[in-house]
Biotite code that builds the C-alpha atoms (Angstrom):
import biotite.structure as struc

atoms = struc.array([
    struc.Atom([13.562, -6.580, -20.224], chain_id="A", res_id=1, res_name="MET", atom_name="CA", element="C"),
    struc.Atom([12.748, -4.629, -17.097], chain_id="A", res_id=2, res_name="PHE", atom_name="CA", element="C"),
    struc.Atom([10.078, -7.177, -16.144], chain_id="A", res_id=3, res_name="TYR", atom_name="CA", element="C"),
    struc.Atom([12.690, -9.966, -16.269], chain_id="A", res_id=4, res_name="LEU", atom_name="CA", element="C"),
    struc.Atom([14.926, -7.848, -14.053], chain_id="A", res_id=5, res_name="ARG", atom_name="CA", element="C"),
    struc.Atom([12.024, -7.260, -11.663], chain_id="A", res_id=6, res_name="LEU", atom_name="CA", element="C"),
    struc.Atom([11.104, -10.947, -11.573], chain_id="A", res_id=7, res_name="THR", atom_name="CA", element="C"),
    struc.Atom([14.573, -11.822, -10.330], chain_id="A", res_id=8, res_name="LEU", atom_name="CA", element="C"),
    struc.Atom([14.410, -9.064, -7.731], chain_id="A", res_id=9, res_name="LEU", atom_name="CA", element="C"),
    struc.Atom([11.025, -10.231, -6.447], chain_id="A", res_id=10, res_name="VAL", atom_name="CA", element="C"),
    struc.Atom([12.418, -13.705, -5.824], chain_id="A", res_id=11, res_name="VAL", atom_name="CA", element="C"),
    struc.Atom([15.243, -12.157, -3.799], chain_id="A", res_id=12, res_name="VAL", atom_name="CA", element="C"),
    struc.Atom([12.962, -9.708, -1.998], chain_id="A", res_id=13, res_name="ALA", atom_name="CA", element="C"),
    struc.Atom([10.606, -12.465, -0.841], chain_id="A", res_id=14, res_name="MET", atom_name="CA", element="C"),
    struc.Atom([13.486, -13.858, 1.212], chain_id="A", res_id=15, res_name="ALA", atom_name="CA", element="C"),
    struc.Atom([14.070, -10.566, 3.054], chain_id="A", res_id=16, res_name="TRP", atom_name="CA", element="C"),
    struc.Atom([12.082, -9.937, 6.259], chain_id="A", res_id=17, res_name="PRO", atom_name="CA", element="C"),
    struc.Atom([9.550, -7.102, 6.376], chain_id="A", res_id=18, res_name="MET", atom_name="CA", element="C"),
    struc.Atom([8.700, -6.196, 10.007], chain_id="A", res_id=19, res_name="SER", atom_name="CA", element="C"),
    struc.Atom([2.711, 7.257, -9.504], chain_id="A", res_id=20, res_name="TRP", atom_name="CA", element="C"),
    struc.Atom([1.966, 10.065, -8.802], chain_id="A", res_id=21, res_name="ARG", atom_name="CA", element="C"),
    struc.Atom([1.673, 11.511, -5.399], chain_id="A", res_id=22, res_name="SER", atom_name="CA", element="C"),
    struc.Atom([-1.937, 11.625, -4.230], chain_id="A", res_id=23, res_name="ALA", atom_name="CA", element="C"),
    struc.Atom([-1.592, 11.609, -0.441], chain_id="A", res_id=24, res_name="VAL", atom_name="CA", element="C"),
    struc.Atom([1.183, 12.693, 1.924], chain_id="A", res_id=25, res_name="TRP", atom_name="CA", element="C"),
    struc.Atom([1.708, 11.701, 5.544], chain_id="A", res_id=26, res_name="PHE", atom_name="CA", element="C"),
    struc.Atom([4.595, 13.257, 7.508], chain_id="A", res_id=27, res_name="ALA", atom_name="CA", element="C"),
    struc.Atom([7.501, 10.869, 7.954], chain_id="A", res_id=28, res_name="SER", atom_name="CA", element="C"),
    struc.Atom([9.028, 12.815, 10.822], chain_id="A", res_id=29, res_name="THR", atom_name="CA", element="C"),
    struc.Atom([6.969, 13.684, 13.886], chain_id="A", res_id=30, res_name="LEU", atom_name="CA", element="C"),
    struc.Atom([7.762, 16.187, 16.668], chain_id="A", res_id=31, res_name="PRO", atom_name="CA", element="C"),
    struc.Atom([9.067, 14.845, 19.983], chain_id="A", res_id=32, res_name="ASP", atom_name="CA", element="C"),
    struc.Atom([6.342, 12.999, 21.810], chain_id="A", res_id=33, res_name="GLY", atom_name="CA", element="C"),
    struc.Atom([4.006, 12.970, 18.814], chain_id="A", res_id=34, res_name="ARG", atom_name="CA", element="C"),
    struc.Atom([4.795, 9.363, 17.924], chain_id="A", res_id=35, res_name="ALA", atom_name="CA", element="C"),
    struc.Atom([3.722, 8.261, 21.396], chain_id="A", res_id=36, res_name="ALA", atom_name="CA", element="C"),
    struc.Atom([0.525, 10.309, 21.085], chain_id="A", res_id=37, res_name="ASP", atom_name="CA", element="C"),
    struc.Atom([-0.400, 8.320, 17.972], chain_id="A", res_id=38, res_name="LEU", atom_name="CA", element="C"),
    struc.Atom([-0.366, 5.111, 20.001], chain_id="A", res_id=39, res_name="ILE", atom_name="CA", element="C"),
    struc.Atom([-1.760, 6.147, 23.381], chain_id="A", res_id=40, res_name="LYS", atom_name="CA", element="C"),
    struc.Atom([-5.122, 7.465, 24.528], chain_id="A", res_id=41, res_name="ALA", atom_name="CA", element="C"),
    struc.Atom([-7.110, 7.188, 21.303], chain_id="A", res_id=42, res_name="PRO", atom_name="CA", element="C"),
    struc.Atom([-10.078, 9.508, 20.978], chain_id="A", res_id=43, res_name="ASP", atom_name="CA", element="C"),
    struc.Atom([-12.012, 7.092, 18.768], chain_id="A", res_id=44, res_name="SER", atom_name="CA", element="C"),
    struc.Atom([-12.332, 3.302, 18.679], chain_id="A", res_id=45, res_name="PRO", atom_name="CA", element="C"),
    struc.Atom([-9.574, 1.717, 16.633], chain_id="A", res_id=46, res_name="MET", atom_name="CA", element="C"),
    struc.Atom([-10.506, -0.167, 13.444], chain_id="A", res_id=47, res_name="PRO", atom_name="CA", element="C"),
    struc.Atom([-10.267, -3.967, 13.573], chain_id="A", res_id=48, res_name="LEU", atom_name="CA", element="C"),
    struc.Atom([-9.012, -5.622, 10.421], chain_id="A", res_id=49, res_name="TYR", atom_name="CA", element="C"),
    struc.Atom([-10.489, -9.069, 9.732], chain_id="A", res_id=50, res_name="LYS", atom_name="CA", element="C"),
    struc.Atom([-8.848, -10.822, 6.755], chain_id="A", res_id=51, res_name="PRO", atom_name="CA", element="C"),
    struc.Atom([-11.341, -12.434, 4.400], chain_id="A", res_id=52, res_name="ARG", atom_name="CA", element="C"),
    struc.Atom([-9.301, -15.639, 4.093], chain_id="A", res_id=53, res_name="LYS", atom_name="CA", element="C"),
    struc.Atom([-7.374, -17.455, 6.814], chain_id="A", res_id=54, res_name="ASP", atom_name="CA", element="C"),
    struc.Atom([-3.967, -19.016, 6.171], chain_id="A", res_id=55, res_name="HIS", atom_name="CA", element="C"),
    struc.Atom([-3.507, -17.156, 2.886], chain_id="A", res_id=56, res_name="ALA", atom_name="CA", element="C"),
    struc.Atom([-0.024, -17.425, 1.341], chain_id="A", res_id=57, res_name="PRO", atom_name="CA", element="C"),
    struc.Atom([2.450, -14.645, 1.874], chain_id="A", res_id=58, res_name="ARG", atom_name="CA", element="C"),
    struc.Atom([1.910, -11.870, -0.639], chain_id="A", res_id=59, res_name="ALA", atom_name="CA", element="C"),
    struc.Atom([3.855, -8.820, 0.556], chain_id="A", res_id=60, res_name="ARG", atom_name="CA", element="C"),
    struc.Atom([7.143, -7.834, -1.009], chain_id="A", res_id=61, res_name="ILE", atom_name="CA", element="C"),
    struc.Atom([9.200, -5.711, 1.343], chain_id="A", res_id=62, res_name="GLY", atom_name="CA", element="C"),
    struc.Atom([12.226, -3.487, 0.844], chain_id="A", res_id=63, res_name="GLY", atom_name="CA", element="C"),
    struc.Atom([12.469, -2.182, 4.398], chain_id="A", res_id=64, res_name="GLN", atom_name="CA", element="C"),
    struc.Atom([15.485, -4.108, 5.678], chain_id="A", res_id=65, res_name="SER", atom_name="CA", element="C"),
    struc.Atom([17.424, -3.860, 2.421], chain_id="A", res_id=66, res_name="ARG", atom_name="CA", element="C"),
    struc.Atom([16.974, -0.092, 2.259], chain_id="A", res_id=67, res_name="GLY", atom_name="CA", element="C"),
    struc.Atom([18.075, 0.358, 5.854], chain_id="A", res_id=68, res_name="ALA", atom_name="CA", element="C"),
    struc.Atom([21.254, -1.642, 5.273], chain_id="A", res_id=69, res_name="GLU", atom_name="CA", element="C"),
    struc.Atom([22.272, 0.049, 2.041], chain_id="A", res_id=70, res_name="SER", atom_name="CA", element="C"),
    struc.Atom([21.582, 3.611, 3.131], chain_id="A", res_id=71, res_name="GLY", atom_name="CA", element="C"),
    struc.Atom([19.010, 4.274, 0.413], chain_id="A", res_id=72, res_name="VAL", atom_name="CA", element="C"),
    struc.Atom([15.380, 5.276, 1.098], chain_id="A", res_id=73, res_name="PRO", atom_name="CA", element="C"),
    struc.Atom([13.080, 2.719, 2.642], chain_id="A", res_id=74, res_name="LEU", atom_name="CA", element="C"),
    struc.Atom([10.168, 1.536, 0.511], chain_id="A", res_id=75, res_name="LEU", atom_name="CA", element="C"),
    struc.Atom([7.197, 0.099, 2.373], chain_id="A", res_id=76, res_name="ILE", atom_name="CA", element="C"),
    struc.Atom([4.031, -1.012, 0.626], chain_id="A", res_id=77, res_name="ALA", atom_name="CA", element="C"),
    struc.Atom([0.923, -0.337, 2.729], chain_id="A", res_id=78, res_name="LEU", atom_name="CA", element="C"),
    struc.Atom([-0.403, -3.850, 2.257], chain_id="A", res_id=79, res_name="VAL", atom_name="CA", element="C"),
    struc.Atom([-1.159, -6.901, 4.417], chain_id="A", res_id=80, res_name="PRO", atom_name="CA", element="C"),
    struc.Atom([1.067, -9.969, 4.287], chain_id="A", res_id=81, res_name="ASP", atom_name="CA", element="C"),
    struc.Atom([-1.556, -11.807, 2.245], chain_id="A", res_id=82, res_name="HIS", atom_name="CA", element="C"),
    struc.Atom([-3.936, -11.001, -0.595], chain_id="A", res_id=83, res_name="VAL", atom_name="CA", element="C"),
    struc.Atom([-5.708, -7.723, 0.114], chain_id="A", res_id=84, res_name="GLY", atom_name="CA", element="C"),
    struc.Atom([-9.230, -7.112, -1.180], chain_id="A", res_id=85, res_name="PHE", atom_name="CA", element="C"),
    struc.Atom([-11.145, -4.241, -2.765], chain_id="A", res_id=86, res_name="THR", atom_name="CA", element="C"),
    struc.Atom([-14.545, -3.688, -4.311], chain_id="A", res_id=87, res_name="ILE", atom_name="CA", element="C"),
    struc.Atom([-13.236, -0.964, -6.604], chain_id="A", res_id=88, res_name="LYS", atom_name="CA", element="C"),
    struc.Atom([-12.071, -1.241, -10.178], chain_id="A", res_id=89, res_name="GLY", atom_name="CA", element="C"),
    struc.Atom([-9.793, 1.750, -9.581], chain_id="A", res_id=90, res_name="ASP", atom_name="CA", element="C"),
    struc.Atom([-8.353, 1.231, -6.065], chain_id="A", res_id=91, res_name="PRO", atom_name="CA", element="C"),
    struc.Atom([-5.576, 3.257, -4.518], chain_id="A", res_id=92, res_name="SER", atom_name="CA", element="C"),
    struc.Atom([-2.200, 1.490, -4.389], chain_id="A", res_id=93, res_name="LEU", atom_name="CA", element="C"),
    struc.Atom([-0.243, 3.137, -1.589], chain_id="A", res_id=94, res_name="CYS", atom_name="CA", element="C"),
    struc.Atom([3.323, 2.993, -0.414], chain_id="A", res_id=95, res_name="TRP", atom_name="CA", element="C"),
    struc.Atom([5.718, 4.859, 1.864], chain_id="A", res_id=96, res_name="TYR", atom_name="CA", element="C"),
    struc.Atom([9.036, 6.464, 0.919], chain_id="A", res_id=97, res_name="LEU", atom_name="CA", element="C"),
    struc.Atom([11.309, 7.409, 3.813], chain_id="A", res_id=98, res_name="SER", atom_name="CA", element="C"),
    struc.Atom([13.457, 10.021, 2.050], chain_id="A", res_id=99, res_name="LEU", atom_name="CA", element="C"),
    struc.Atom([13.156, 12.523, -0.773], chain_id="A", res_id=100, res_name="HIS", atom_name="CA", element="C"),
    struc.Atom([14.752, 10.956, -3.819], chain_id="A", res_id=101, res_name="THR", atom_name="CA", element="C"),
    struc.Atom([15.514, 11.762, -7.442], chain_id="A", res_id=102, res_name="ALA", atom_name="CA", element="C"),
    struc.Atom([16.452, 8.163, -8.220], chain_id="A", res_id=103, res_name="GLN", atom_name="CA", element="C"),
    struc.Atom([14.471, 6.392, -10.916], chain_id="A", res_id=104, res_name="ALA", atom_name="CA", element="C"),
    struc.Atom([11.328, 4.623, -9.708], chain_id="A", res_id=105, res_name="MET", atom_name="CA", element="C"),
    struc.Atom([8.840, 2.453, -11.568], chain_id="A", res_id=106, res_name="THR", atom_name="CA", element="C"),
    struc.Atom([5.427, 0.867, -10.991], chain_id="A", res_id=107, res_name="ILE", atom_name="CA", element="C"),
    struc.Atom([4.648, -2.593, -12.357], chain_id="A", res_id=108, res_name="THR", atom_name="CA", element="C"),
    struc.Atom([1.327, -4.464, -12.289], chain_id="A", res_id=109, res_name="VAL", atom_name="CA", element="C"),
    struc.Atom([0.973, -8.114, -13.302], chain_id="A", res_id=110, res_name="VAL", atom_name="CA", element="C"),
    struc.Atom([-2.322, -10.008, -13.555], chain_id="A", res_id=111, res_name="ASP", atom_name="CA", element="C"),
    struc.Atom([-2.883, -13.600, -12.404], chain_id="A", res_id=112, res_name="SER", atom_name="CA", element="C"),
    struc.Atom([-1.605, -15.030, -15.692], chain_id="A", res_id=113, res_name="ARG", atom_name="CA", element="C"),
    struc.Atom([1.756, -13.378, -15.046], chain_id="A", res_id=114, res_name="GLY", atom_name="CA", element="C"),
    struc.Atom([2.881, -13.638, -18.669], chain_id="A", res_id=115, res_name="ILE", atom_name="CA", element="C"),
    struc.Atom([3.766, -9.976, -19.041], chain_id="A", res_id=116, res_name="ARG", atom_name="CA", element="C"),
    struc.Atom([2.985, -6.789, -17.092], chain_id="A", res_id=117, res_name="PRO", atom_name="CA", element="C"),
    struc.Atom([-0.281, -5.031, -17.837], chain_id="A", res_id=118, res_name="ILE", atom_name="CA", element="C"),
    struc.Atom([1.377, -1.870, -16.536], chain_id="A", res_id=119, res_name="LEU", atom_name="CA", element="C"),
    struc.Atom([5.035, -0.853, -16.411], chain_id="A", res_id=120, res_name="GLU", atom_name="CA", element="C"),
    struc.Atom([5.724, 2.860, -16.112], chain_id="A", res_id=121, res_name="ARG", atom_name="CA", element="C"),
    struc.Atom([8.303, 5.232, -14.697], chain_id="A", res_id=122, res_name="SER", atom_name="CA", element="C"),
    struc.Atom([7.118, 7.411, -11.820], chain_id="A", res_id=123, res_name="LEU", atom_name="CA", element="C"),
    struc.Atom([7.630, 11.179, -11.786], chain_id="A", res_id=124, res_name="PRO", atom_name="CA", element="C"),
    struc.Atom([10.921, 12.305, -10.323], chain_id="A", res_id=125, res_name="SER", atom_name="CA", element="C"),
    struc.Atom([11.850, 13.577, -7.806], chain_id="A", res_id=126, res_name="PRO", atom_name="CA", element="C"),
    struc.Atom([9.495, 12.200, -5.151], chain_id="A", res_id=127, res_name="LEU", atom_name="CA", element="C"),
    struc.Atom([9.234, 13.600, -1.634], chain_id="A", res_id=128, res_name="HIS", atom_name="CA", element="C"),
    struc.Atom([9.281, 11.573, 1.558], chain_id="A", res_id=129, res_name="ALA", atom_name="CA", element="C"),
    struc.Atom([5.928, 10.329, 2.812], chain_id="A", res_id=130, res_name="GLY", atom_name="CA", element="C"),
    struc.Atom([2.989, 8.262, 1.622], chain_id="A", res_id=131, res_name="ILE", atom_name="CA", element="C"),
    struc.Atom([2.173, 8.156, -2.066], chain_id="A", res_id=132, res_name="HIS", atom_name="CA", element="C"),
    struc.Atom([-0.810, 6.567, -3.793], chain_id="A", res_id=133, res_name="CYS", atom_name="CA", element="C"),
    struc.Atom([-1.610, 5.896, -7.402], chain_id="A", res_id=134, res_name="THR", atom_name="CA", element="C"),
    struc.Atom([-4.685, 4.492, -9.132], chain_id="A", res_id=135, res_name="ARG", atom_name="CA", element="C"),
    struc.Atom([-4.748, 2.164, -12.144], chain_id="A", res_id=136, res_name="PRO", atom_name="CA", element="C"),
    struc.Atom([-7.139, 4.394, -14.060], chain_id="A", res_id=137, res_name="ARG", atom_name="CA", element="C"),
    struc.Atom([-4.425, 7.061, -14.242], chain_id="A", res_id=138, res_name="GLU", atom_name="CA", element="C"),
    struc.Atom([-2.759, 4.695, -16.707], chain_id="A", res_id=139, res_name="TYR", atom_name="CA", element="C"),
    struc.Atom([-5.905, 3.576, -18.503], chain_id="A", res_id=140, res_name="GLY", atom_name="CA", element="C"),
    struc.Atom([-6.336, 0.341, -16.532], chain_id="A", res_id=141, res_name="ILE", atom_name="CA", element="C"),
    struc.Atom([-9.279, -0.962, -14.522], chain_id="A", res_id=142, res_name="GLU", atom_name="CA", element="C"),
    struc.Atom([-9.093, -4.029, -12.295], chain_id="A", res_id=143, res_name="PHE", atom_name="CA", element="C"),
    struc.Atom([-11.548, -6.801, -13.160], chain_id="A", res_id=144, res_name="LYS", atom_name="CA", element="C"),
    struc.Atom([-13.849, -8.524, -10.703], chain_id="A", res_id=145, res_name="GLU", atom_name="CA", element="C"),
    struc.Atom([-12.610, -11.855, -9.306], chain_id="A", res_id=146, res_name="GLN", atom_name="CA", element="C"),
    struc.Atom([-9.134, -11.155, -10.672], chain_id="A", res_id=147, res_name="GLU", atom_name="CA", element="C"),
    struc.Atom([-5.960, -10.840, -8.606], chain_id="A", res_id=148, res_name="SER", atom_name="CA", element="C"),
    struc.Atom([-2.998, -8.616, -9.400], chain_id="A", res_id=149, res_name="TYR", atom_name="CA", element="C"),
    struc.Atom([0.525, -8.252, -8.076], chain_id="A", res_id=150, res_name="ARG", atom_name="CA", element="C"),
    struc.Atom([1.887, -4.721, -8.017], chain_id="A", res_id=151, res_name="TRP", atom_name="CA", element="C"),
    struc.Atom([5.391, -3.458, -7.288], chain_id="A", res_id=152, res_name="PHE", atom_name="CA", element="C"),
    struc.Atom([7.219, -0.202, -6.780], chain_id="A", res_id=153, res_name="ILE", atom_name="CA", element="C"),
    struc.Atom([10.896, -0.402, -7.697], chain_id="A", res_id=154, res_name="THR", atom_name="CA", element="C"),
    struc.Atom([13.588, 2.099, -6.735], chain_id="A", res_id=155, res_name="LEU", atom_name="CA", element="C"),
    struc.Atom([16.591, 1.765, -9.051], chain_id="A", res_id=156, res_name="VAL", atom_name="CA", element="C"),
    struc.Atom([19.675, 2.282, -6.914], chain_id="A", res_id=157, res_name="VAL", atom_name="CA", element="C"),
    struc.Atom([22.187, 1.542, -9.684], chain_id="A", res_id=158, res_name="ASP", atom_name="CA", element="C"),
    struc.Atom([21.099, 0.933, -13.299], chain_id="A", res_id=159, res_name="PRO", atom_name="CA", element="C"),
    struc.Atom([24.144, -1.272, -13.799], chain_id="A", res_id=160, res_name="ASP", atom_name="CA", element="C"),
    struc.Atom([23.471, -3.429, -10.724], chain_id="A", res_id=161, res_name="GLU", atom_name="CA", element="C"),
    struc.Atom([19.870, -4.705, -10.675], chain_id="A", res_id=162, res_name="PRO", atom_name="CA", element="C"),
    struc.Atom([20.556, -6.689, -7.509], chain_id="A", res_id=163, res_name="SER", atom_name="CA", element="C"),
    struc.Atom([20.688, -3.400, -5.585], chain_id="A", res_id=164, res_name="ARG", atom_name="CA", element="C"),
    struc.Atom([17.176, -2.334, -6.604], chain_id="A", res_id=165, res_name="ASP", atom_name="CA", element="C"),
    struc.Atom([14.666, -1.902, -3.778], chain_id="A", res_id=166, res_name="ILE", atom_name="CA", element="C"),
    struc.Atom([11.256, -3.467, -4.414], chain_id="A", res_id=167, res_name="VAL", atom_name="CA", element="C"),
    struc.Atom([8.035, -3.176, -2.395], chain_id="A", res_id=168, res_name="ALA", atom_name="CA", element="C"),
    struc.Atom([4.545, -4.298, -3.279], chain_id="A", res_id=169, res_name="GLY", atom_name="CA", element="C"),
    struc.Atom([1.679, -6.672, -2.654], chain_id="A", res_id=170, res_name="GLY", atom_name="CA", element="C"),
    struc.Atom([-1.269, -8.556, -4.098], chain_id="A", res_id=171, res_name="THR", atom_name="CA", element="C"),
    struc.Atom([-4.794, -7.240, -4.573], chain_id="A", res_id=172, res_name="ILE", atom_name="CA", element="C"),
    struc.Atom([-8.027, -8.933, -5.627], chain_id="A", res_id=173, res_name="GLU", atom_name="CA", element="C"),
    struc.Atom([-11.271, -7.269, -6.608], chain_id="A", res_id=174, res_name="ARG", atom_name="CA", element="C"),
    struc.Atom([-14.429, -8.951, -5.298], chain_id="A", res_id=175, res_name="ILE", atom_name="CA", element="C"),
    struc.Atom([-17.724, -8.516, -7.147], chain_id="A", res_id=176, res_name="PRO", atom_name="CA", element="C"),
    struc.Atom([-19.747, -5.454, -6.226], chain_id="A", res_id=177, res_name="TYR", atom_name="CA", element="C"),
    struc.Atom([-22.864, -7.598, -5.857], chain_id="A", res_id=178, res_name="SER", atom_name="CA", element="C"),
    struc.Atom([-21.099, -9.901, -3.380], chain_id="A", res_id=179, res_name="GLU", atom_name="CA", element="C"),
    struc.Atom([-20.040, -6.979, -1.210], chain_id="A", res_id=180, res_name="ALA", atom_name="CA", element="C"),
    struc.Atom([-23.577, -5.618, -1.063], chain_id="A", res_id=181, res_name="CYS", atom_name="CA", element="C"),
    struc.Atom([-25.162, -8.997, -0.335], chain_id="A", res_id=182, res_name="SER", atom_name="CA", element="C"),
    struc.Atom([-22.774, -9.564, 2.577], chain_id="A", res_id=183, res_name="LEU", atom_name="CA", element="C"),
    struc.Atom([-23.544, -6.145, 4.067], chain_id="A", res_id=184, res_name="GLY", atom_name="CA", element="C"),
    struc.Atom([-20.164, -4.640, 3.184], chain_id="A", res_id=185, res_name="MET", atom_name="CA", element="C"),
    struc.Atom([-19.788, -0.953, 2.300], chain_id="A", res_id=186, res_name="PRO", atom_name="CA", element="C"),
    struc.Atom([-20.663, -0.955, -1.385], chain_id="A", res_id=187, res_name="CYS", atom_name="CA", element="C"),
    struc.Atom([-21.365, 2.691, -2.148], chain_id="A", res_id=188, res_name="THR", atom_name="CA", element="C"),
    struc.Atom([-18.656, 3.890, -4.486], chain_id="A", res_id=189, res_name="TRP", atom_name="CA", element="C"),
    struc.Atom([-18.527, 7.322, -2.895], chain_id="A", res_id=190, res_name="THR", atom_name="CA", element="C"),
    struc.Atom([-18.690, 6.098, 0.712], chain_id="A", res_id=191, res_name="SER", atom_name="CA", element="C"),
    struc.Atom([-15.785, 7.464, 2.744], chain_id="A", res_id=192, res_name="CYS", atom_name="CA", element="C"),
    struc.Atom([-16.293, 8.548, 6.325], chain_id="A", res_id=193, res_name="ASP", atom_name="CA", element="C"),
    struc.Atom([-15.192, 7.247, 9.710], chain_id="A", res_id=194, res_name="ARG", atom_name="CA", element="C"),
    struc.Atom([-17.937, 4.659, 9.803], chain_id="A", res_id=195, res_name="ASP", atom_name="CA", element="C"),
    struc.Atom([-16.831, 3.353, 6.409], chain_id="A", res_id=196, res_name="ALA", atom_name="CA", element="C"),
    struc.Atom([-13.304, 2.794, 7.764], chain_id="A", res_id=197, res_name="ILE", atom_name="CA", element="C"),
    struc.Atom([-14.643, 0.418, 10.427], chain_id="A", res_id=198, res_name="TYR", atom_name="CA", element="C"),
    struc.Atom([-16.918, -1.377, 7.978], chain_id="A", res_id=199, res_name="ARG", atom_name="CA", element="C"),
    struc.Atom([-14.225, -1.758, 5.319], chain_id="A", res_id=200, res_name="TYR", atom_name="CA", element="C"),
    struc.Atom([-11.734, -3.077, 7.911], chain_id="A", res_id=201, res_name="SER", atom_name="CA", element="C"),
    struc.Atom([-14.149, -5.550, 9.480], chain_id="A", res_id=202, res_name="GLU", atom_name="CA", element="C"),
    struc.Atom([-15.189, -6.774, 6.019], chain_id="A", res_id=203, res_name="SER", atom_name="CA", element="C"),
    struc.Atom([-11.595, -7.475, 5.060], chain_id="A", res_id=204, res_name="GLY", atom_name="CA", element="C"),
    struc.Atom([-11.520, -4.756, 2.381], chain_id="A", res_id=205, res_name="LEU", atom_name="CA", element="C"),
    struc.Atom([-7.986, -3.634, 3.220], chain_id="A", res_id=206, res_name="TRP", atom_name="CA", element="C"),
    struc.Atom([-7.304, -1.401, 0.245], chain_id="A", res_id=207, res_name="TYR", atom_name="CA", element="C"),
    struc.Atom([-10.570, 0.484, 0.617], chain_id="A", res_id=208, res_name="ASP", atom_name="CA", element="C"),
    struc.Atom([-10.033, 1.046, 4.355], chain_id="A", res_id=209, res_name="ALA", atom_name="CA", element="C"),
    struc.Atom([-6.513, 2.421, 3.841], chain_id="A", res_id=210, res_name="ILE", atom_name="CA", element="C"),
    struc.Atom([-7.547, 4.658, 0.935], chain_id="A", res_id=211, res_name="ALA", atom_name="CA", element="C"),
    struc.Atom([-10.484, 6.093, 2.886], chain_id="A", res_id=212, res_name="CYS", atom_name="CA", element="C"),
    struc.Atom([-8.285, 6.767, 5.927], chain_id="A", res_id=213, res_name="LEU", atom_name="CA", element="C"),
    struc.Atom([-5.700, 8.600, 3.848], chain_id="A", res_id=214, res_name="LEU", atom_name="CA", element="C"),
    struc.Atom([-8.399, 10.690, 2.155], chain_id="A", res_id=215, res_name="ASP", atom_name="CA", element="C"),
    struc.Atom([-9.823, 11.719, 5.526], chain_id="A", res_id=216, res_name="LEU", atom_name="CA", element="C"),
    struc.Atom([-6.347, 12.569, 6.869], chain_id="A", res_id=217, res_name="ILE", atom_name="CA", element="C"),
    struc.Atom([-5.919, 14.887, 3.904], chain_id="A", res_id=218, res_name="THR", atom_name="CA", element="C"),
    struc.Atom([-9.247, 16.700, 4.211], chain_id="A", res_id=219, res_name="TYR", atom_name="CA", element="C"),
    struc.Atom([-10.401, 16.537, 7.843], chain_id="A", res_id=220, res_name="GLU", atom_name="CA", element="C"),
    struc.Atom([-9.183, 18.861, 10.587], chain_id="A", res_id=221, res_name="GLU", atom_name="CA", element="C"),
    struc.Atom([-8.864, 16.179, 13.275], chain_id="A", res_id=222, res_name="ASP", atom_name="CA", element="C"),
    struc.Atom([-5.857, 14.526, 11.675], chain_id="A", res_id=223, res_name="LYS", atom_name="CA", element="C"),
    struc.Atom([-4.288, 13.217, 14.880], chain_id="A", res_id=224, res_name="GLN", atom_name="CA", element="C"),
    struc.Atom([-6.998, 10.680, 15.720], chain_id="A", res_id=225, res_name="SER", atom_name="CA", element="C"),
    struc.Atom([-7.068, 9.556, 12.084], chain_id="A", res_id=226, res_name="LEU", atom_name="CA", element="C"),
    struc.Atom([-3.302, 9.101, 12.085], chain_id="A", res_id=227, res_name="GLU", atom_name="CA", element="C"),
    struc.Atom([-3.635, 6.935, 15.182], chain_id="A", res_id=228, res_name="ARG", atom_name="CA", element="C"),
    struc.Atom([-6.211, 4.852, 13.360], chain_id="A", res_id=229, res_name="MET", atom_name="CA", element="C"),
    struc.Atom([-3.876, 4.500, 10.373], chain_id="A", res_id=230, res_name="LEU", atom_name="CA", element="C"),
    struc.Atom([-0.936, 3.338, 12.516], chain_id="A", res_id=231, res_name="HIS", atom_name="CA", element="C"),
    struc.Atom([-3.185, 0.907, 14.367], chain_id="A", res_id=232, res_name="HIS", atom_name="CA", element="C"),
    struc.Atom([-4.573, -0.573, 11.155], chain_id="A", res_id=233, res_name="LEU", atom_name="CA", element="C"),
    struc.Atom([-1.116, -0.922, 9.592], chain_id="A", res_id=234, res_name="LEU", atom_name="CA", element="C"),
    struc.Atom([0.286, -2.502, 12.750], chain_id="A", res_id=235, res_name="LYS", atom_name="CA", element="C"),
    struc.Atom([-2.343, -5.253, 12.626], chain_id="A", res_id=236, res_name="GLN", atom_name="CA", element="C"),
    struc.Atom([-0.752, -6.473, 9.384], chain_id="A", res_id=237, res_name="SER", atom_name="CA", element="C"),
    struc.Atom([2.834, -5.979, 10.505], chain_id="A", res_id=238, res_name="GLY", atom_name="CA", element="C"),
    struc.Atom([3.439, -2.683, 8.711], chain_id="A", res_id=239, res_name="VAL", atom_name="CA", element="C"),
    struc.Atom([5.379, -0.150, 10.782], chain_id="A", res_id=240, res_name="TYR", atom_name="CA", element="C"),
    struc.Atom([6.188, 3.307, 9.437], chain_id="A", res_id=241, res_name="LEU", atom_name="CA", element="C"),
    struc.Atom([9.286, 5.052, 10.812], chain_id="A", res_id=242, res_name="PRO", atom_name="CA", element="C"),
    struc.Atom([8.558, 7.903, 13.211], chain_id="A", res_id=243, res_name="THR", atom_name="CA", element="C"),
])
């Protein structure tokens, strides 16, 4: 029943412009002048994202404008506006929530057959503002090679009015591990350092680049240069986080 409700919302959401459990947090409010610092005078080269396929169909579902108009939290999926790629069977699916909320939220994953969701779960409540990531394996799922999946986060504004729900999500495809290695892409499962960010980005492995960046922001001391890299990478795919 919920999947039917979500299907209708996705059709509506596709017409709106777009500019799990919490695993990573990135401050949604920055001190005066900090936002400008994230854009200017970078200490390190900025990553360059090169999509693996040109002229791919639109694949991002955005709730940014709808949330702003209705006064509810903004939901922004950290995804490109086309199919994003990964080499991992358990990639991080990340999204941004602008405000702390206790409203019901769900995650839905549908495979390329689209007959019924392979995952449909409620997220823990409440959720704080910031970036959240979840991984399929937390729910006993692993993405298959050469298979694409659509995933959505839904914020239920009013259980009696599905049309008010806010939906954000994207499409992900897992490429074969052997293909990544043969093409010189980063193919070490545990590889996550600054060099990996550049290699993932230039190889078109969007999900792996974003996940690695967020991990480094969490654990490294030099967070400011990494945050600049994150904003720069997101901006290349038209994703802008409020500051």
